[in-house]
C-alpha positions in Angstrom: 15.7 -22.4 0.6 16.1 -26.2 0.0 13.8 -28.0 2.4 14.6 -31.1 4.6 14.6 -33.7 1.8 17.1 -31.7 -0.3 19.4 -31.0 2.7 19.3 -34.8 3.5 20.4 -35.5 -0.1 23.3 -33.0 0.3 24.2 -35.0 3.5 24.2 -38.2 1.6 26.5 -36.8 -1.2 29.0 -35.3 1.5 29.2 -38.5 3.7 31.8 -40.4 1.4 34.4 -37.6 2.1 34.3 -38.1 5.9 37.7 -39.3 6.9 39.6 -37.4 4.1 42.0 -34.5 4.4 41.3 -31.1 2.8 44.3 -30.4 0.5 43.1 -27.3 -1.4 40.3 -24.8 -1.0 38.5 -22.2 -3.0 35.4 -20.2 -3.2 34.1 -16.6 -2.9 33.1 -16.4 0.7 34.6 -13.4 2.3 33.5 -14.0 5.9 34.6 -17.7 6.2 38.2 -17.4 4.6 38.2 -20.9 2.8 42.0 -21.1 3.2 41.6 -21.7 6.8 40.3 -25.1 6.1 43.3 -26.4 4.2 45.0 -29.4 5.8 42.1 -30.0 8.1 40.4 -33.5 8.1 36.7 -33.9 7.7 35.6 -36.1 10.6 31.9 -36.1 10.8 28.7 -34.6 9.1 25.2 -34.3 10.6 22.0 -33.0 9.3 19.1 -31.2 11.1 16.2 -29.8 9.4 17.4 -27.3 6.7 21.0 -27.2 8.2 24.2 -29.2 7.6 27.1 -29.6 10.1 30.6 -30.5 9.2 33.2 -31.3 11.8 36.8 -30.5 10.9 39.8 -31.4 13.0 43.6 -30.9 12.5 44.4 -34.5 12.8 43.1 -37.9 11.5 41.4 -39.0 14.7 38.1 -40.4 13.9 34.8 -40.2 15.8 33.6 -43.3 17.6 31.6 -45.6 15.2 28.0 -44.6 15.0 28.3 -41.1 16.0 26.9 -40.0 12.6 24.7 -42.7 11.2 24.6 -42.4 7.4 21.3 -41.7 5.7 19.3 -44.3 4.0 21.2 -45.5 0.9 19.5 -44.6 -2.3 18.3 -47.2 -4.8 20.0 -45.2 -7.6 23.3 -43.4 -6.8 23.3 -39.7 -7.8 26.7 -37.9 -8.3 25.4 -34.4 -8.0 22.6 -32.1 -6.6 22.5 -29.1 -8.7 20.8 -25.8 -8.3 17.3 -26.3 -7.5 15.2 -26.1 -10.7 11.7 -24.6 -10.0 10.3 -26.8 -12.7 11.7 -29.9 -11.0 11.5 -29.3 -7.5 8.8 -26.6 -7.3 11.0 -24.0 -5.4 9.8 -20.4 -5.9 12.0 -18.2 -8.1 14.6 -16.1 -6.6 16.7 -13.0 -7.5 20.0 -13.3 -9.1 23.0 -11.9 -7.3 26.0 -10.2 -9.1 28.1 -13.4 -8.9 25.3 -15.5 -10.6 24.1 -17.4 -7.7 20.4 -16.9 -6.5 19.1 -15.2 -3.4 15.8 -15.8 -1.9 13.0 -13.4 -2.7 11.2 -14.5 0.4 12.1 -14.0 4.1 12.9 -16.9 6.3 10.0 -18.5 8.2 9.2 -17.9 11.9 11.4 -19.6 14.4 14.4 -20.2 12.0 17.5 -18.3 13.0 19.6 -17.5 10.0 22.1 -15.3 11.6 25.7 -15.8 10.8 27.9 -15.7 14.0 31.5 -16.5 12.9 33.9 -17.7 15.5 37.0 -16.8 13.6 38.3 -17.8 10.2 39.2 -21.5 11.2 38.2 -23.7 14.1 40.1 -22.9 17.3 40.8 -26.0 19.5 37.5 -27.6 20.7 35.6 -24.3 20.5 34.6 -24.3 17.0 35.2 -27.5 15.0 31.7 -27.6 13.6 31.0 -25.7 10.4 27.2 -24.9 10.0 25.9 -24.5 6.5 22.6 -22.8 6.0 21.5 -22.7 2.4 19.8 -19.9 0.5 16.8 -20.4 -1.8 18.9 -22.1 -4.7 21.5 -23.5 -2.4 23.2 -26.6 -3.5 26.1 -29.0 -3.1 27.9 -30.4 -6.2 30.4 -33.3 -6.3 33.3 -33.4 -8.5 31.8 -30.9 -10.9 30.7 -27.1 -10.8 27.3 -25.7 -11.5 27.0 -24.2 -14.9 24.7 -21.4 -16.1 21.5 -22.5 -17.6 20.6 -19.2 -19.1 22.0 -15.7 -19.7 21.6 -13.0 -17.0 20.0 -9.7 -17.6 23.1 -8.3 -19.2 23.2 -11.2 -21.6 26.3 -12.8 -20.0 26.5 -16.5 -19.7 28.3 -16.5 -16.2 28.5 -19.5 -14.1 27.3 -19.4 -10.5 30.2 -18.7 -8.1 30.6 -21.3 -5.3 30.9 -19.9 -1.8 33.2 -22.8 -0.8 35.1 -25.5 -2.7 37.0 -28.2 -0.7 39.4 -30.5 -2.6 40.2 -33.7 -0.7 43.2 -36.0 -0.7 41.2 -38.8 -2.2 40.9 -36.9 -5.5 37.3 -35.5 -5.3 35.9 -32.2 -4.4 32.9 -30.6 -3.0 31.3 -27.2 -4.2 28.8 -25.3 -1.9 26.6 -22.7 -3.6 24.4 -19.9 -2.2 24.9 -20.6 1.5 25.9 -19.0 4.8 28.7 -20.8 6.9 29.6 -20.3 10.6 31.6 -22.0 13.2 30.1 -23.5 16.2 31.2 -25.6 19.1 28.6 -28.4 18.4 25.9 -29.1 16.1 22.5 -27.8 17.0 20.5 -31.0 16.6 17.1 -31.6 18.1 15.7 -34.9 16.5 12.4 -34.6 18.2 11.3 -31.6 16.0 13.2 -32.9 12.8 10.3 -34.1 10.3 12.7 -36.6 8.7 14.2 -38.0 11.9 13.2 -41.4 13.2 13.1 -39.6 16.6 10.4 -37.0 15.4 8.0 -36.6 18.3 4.4 -36.7 17.0 3.1 -35.6 20.5 5.0 -32.4 20.4 4.1 -31.7 16.9 0.5 -32.3 17.7 0.6 -30.0 20.7 2.2 -27.3 18.6 -0.6 -27.6 15.9 -3.3 -27.0 18.6 -2.1 -23.4 19.1 -4.7 -20.6 18.5 -3.0 -19.4 15.3 -3.3 -20.3 11.8 -1.8 -23.6 11.0 0.3 -22.3 8.1 2.4 -20.2 10.6 2.9 -23.3 13.0 4.0 -25.6 10.1 6.9 -23.2 9.0 8.1 -22.7 12.6 11.5 -24.6 12.6 11.3 -25.0 16.3 8.3 -27.3 15.9 8.8 -28.7 12.3 12.4 -28.5 11.5 13.0 -29.0 7.7 9.5 -28.1 6.7 9.4 -25.4 4.1 6.9 -23.6 1.9 6.5 -26.5 -0.6 5.7 -29.1 2.1 3.4 -26.7 3.9 1.3 -26.0 0.9 1.1 -29.6 -0.2 0.3 -31.2 3.2 -2.5 -28.6 3.8 -4.1 -29.3 0.6 -3.9 -33.1 1.1 -5.4 -32.7 4.6 -8.1 -30.5 3.2 -7.3 -27.7 5.7 -7.5 -24.1 4.9 -4.1 -22.4 5.6 -5.6 -19.7 7.9 -7.5 -22.4 9.9 -6.8 -21.9 13.7 -5.1 -25.0 15.2 -7.2 -24.6 18.2 -10.5 -25.3 16.2 -9.3 -28.3 14.3 -10.3 -31.7 15.7 -7.7 -34.1 17.0 -8.2 -36.5 14.2 -7.6 -33.6 11.6 -4.4 -32.6 13.4 -3.3 -36.3 13.4 -4.0 -36.6 9.7 -2.0 -33.4 8.9 1.1 -34.7 10.9 0.7 -37.9 8.8 0.8 -36.1 5.6 3.8 -34.1 6.9 5.8 -37.2 7.5 4.5 -39.1 4.4 5.1 -36.3 2.0 8.6 -35.5 3.3 9.6 -39.1 3.2 8.2 -39.7 -0.3 10.1 -36.6 -1.5 13.4 -37.8 0.0 13.1 -41.3 -1.4 12.3 -39.8 -4.8 15.6 -37.7 -4.7 17.4 -41.0 -4.0 15.9 -42.6 -6.9 16.0 -39.6 -9.3 12.4 -38.9 -9.6 11.1 -35.4 -9.7 8.7 -34.3 -7.1 5.3 -33.5 -8.4 3.1 -31.0 -6.6 -0.8 -30.9 -6.6 -1.3 -27.2 -5.5 2.1 -25.4 -5.0 2.5 -23.0 -7.9 -0.5 -24.4 -9.7 -3.3 -22.5 -11.3 -5.7 -25.5 -10.7 -5.9 -28.4 -8.2 -6.2 -31.9 -9.3 -10.1 -31.6 -9.0 -10.0 -28.7 -11.5 -10.8 -26.1 -9.1 -9.2 -22.7 -9.3 -6.3 -22.2 -6.9 -5.9 -19.1 -4.8 -2.5 -17.5 -3.9 -1.7 -15.0 -1.2 1.1 -14.2 1.2 0.4 -15.2 4.8 2.4 -14.6 8.0 2.3 -13.4 11.4 1.5 -9.7 11.9 4.7 -7.7 11.4 6.5 -11.1 10.8 7.6 -13.1 7.6 5.1 -13.5 4.8 5.2 -16.6 2.7 3.2 -17.2 -0.5 0.5 -19.7 0.0 -1.5 -21.7 -2.6 -4.9 -23.3 -1.6 -8.1 -24.5 -3.1 -11.1 -22.7 -1.5 -13.3 -25.6 -2.4 -11.1 -28.6 -1.3 -9.8 -26.6 1.7 -12.8 -24.6 2.9 -12.7 -22.6 6.1 -14.7 -24.1 8.9 -18.0 -22.4 9.6 -17.1 -21.9 13.3 -13.9 -20.0 12.2 -13.9 -16.2 12.5 -12.6 -14.1 9.6 -8.8 -14.5 9.6 -7.8 -11.4 7.7 -6.2 -10.0 10.6 -3.7 -13.0 10.5 -2.7 -12.4 6.7 
């Protein structure tokens, strides 16, 4: 699924539509009923980790100024964020659904709740004015144009992906949401202290979480501790920090945990800035055969016993297991 930097970019694309009325709807969603959004006003949008929250109201009342600060303006304006291209963004490949959209071939990381709890087809009073959007592996938001097929499917058809939701606004533009789950909630679930791209990200809490007696690759994907951090960021920051993915956090020194948190913030921020500037993100170990030093990269799925398994790339020479570490095969 899109990681924190991609979802922040989606948020930036949606923000100009705040204050406009939805005059027409469309989309293939069966659970949400897009028609229920017609005539509502988009009043606010917020982002947390890998999720977007959009507030709709039946009237034109606006939120108090500063309720949802806009993201950092890009140096180069982009008008769309298309389906994530594995060659460009480094996302792993997914499975095609019958409607042409992509579905994740990997399960969600530990600690991330992706259940869809709809509270009706449309917001009812103050109980459900916020629409929560959780994206699938190739989830995306397009502005004023639709995603087009880049290649034929297995049947040889050039069928364009089908948007789950399309919102046409009174100002003349429209938004198209692809490969996502949507549900109504009474308020946005936002915890800035664990959001890796938030100014309020709490380093102390992150360091404490990394000190657990479990492989650090599990902890990094726990959205309760590192919201917005996905498989790309996990692999890249572990390589840059020289830490084996199965290293127990409890045996890492404090300076190494500090360095790992630094890499999380620096890599995520650089990725977001690159998206605003139209620069592709280059990975050093994720989906690579060799690391920058020319060593062979290993690949294996790791995850908690009985839990979600995520593909992991690492260099045994640049990321050796510490001598004091026991064998971690029971964790894989």
